[in-house]
C-alpha positions, 0 to 999 in steps of 0.5 A, spaced: 402 502 568 406 505 573 411 499 572 411 500 564 414 507 565 419 506 570 421 500 566 422 505 560 425 510 565 430 507 567 437 510 566 442 504 564 436 503 558 436 510 558 446 510 557 445 504 552 439 507 548 443 513 547 450 510 546 446 505 541 443 512 537 450 515 536 453 509 534 448 509 529 446 516 526 455 517 526 455 511 521 450 513 517 453 520 518 460 518 516 457 513 510 452 516 507 452 523 508 459 525 508 463 519 507 471 519 506 474 520 500 482 520 497 484 525 490 490 527 489 494 522 492 501 522 492 504 514 493 509 515 497 503 515 501 500 509 500 501 503 503 507 499 504 504 493 502 500 498 495 507 500 495 511 494 492 505 492 488 506 499 485 515 498 484 513 490 481 509 496 476 513 500 473 519 493 474 514 491 468 514 496 466 521 497 464 521 490 462 516 492 455 519 499 454 527 498 456 526 506 458 530 506 465 529 515 465 521 514 465 523 508 470 527 512 475 522 518 474 515 514 476 519 511 482 522 518 485 514 518 486 515 514 492 520 516 496 517 522 501 519 529 499 521 530 508 524 524 506 528 521 502 529 516 500 534 512 495 530 509 489 536 503 488 533 503 495 526 502 495 528 496 488 532 493 491 526 491 498 522 491 495 526 486 490 529 481 496 523 480 500 518 478 493 525 473 493 524 472 499 516 469 499 517 466 492 513 471 489 511 470 482 517 469 478 515 473 472 516 479 477 521 477 481 526 477 473 521 484 472 524 485 479 531 484 477 532 485 471 529 493 474 533 492 480 540 490 475 538 497 470 538 501 476 546 498 478 544 495 484 545 488 483 545 484 489 547 476 492 540 474 492 539 476 486 544 473 482 540 467 481 535 471 476 538 475 472 538 474 464 533 471 465 534 465 468 530 462 474 531 458 479 
């Protein structure tokens, strides 16, 4: 009996048990009791790949509505107020990245159309102008 009691009170087992219990309680509290939830998040706070998706969606919207000012307003939300970036630069970066990786030609065409409307067509975009696809 003393042997069993000494085994339960071994300091290493108590340490390991305490760590496992702490991790378990932390996960339960973090996932169930106080889960993290975002609300009223600005587009410039999104991860870079989601910002790219946002620009593609604005390009698709522009392709449907042909409203440059509406697209410009939507793209303005991507620029951090503390470190503003020109809208044209954002569209050019995303468009060239999509062209380089061989993305969906429809998405690329929408992005090139948006870049053209904003007045910032670059050399890699030229083959896509006029609805043509290379």
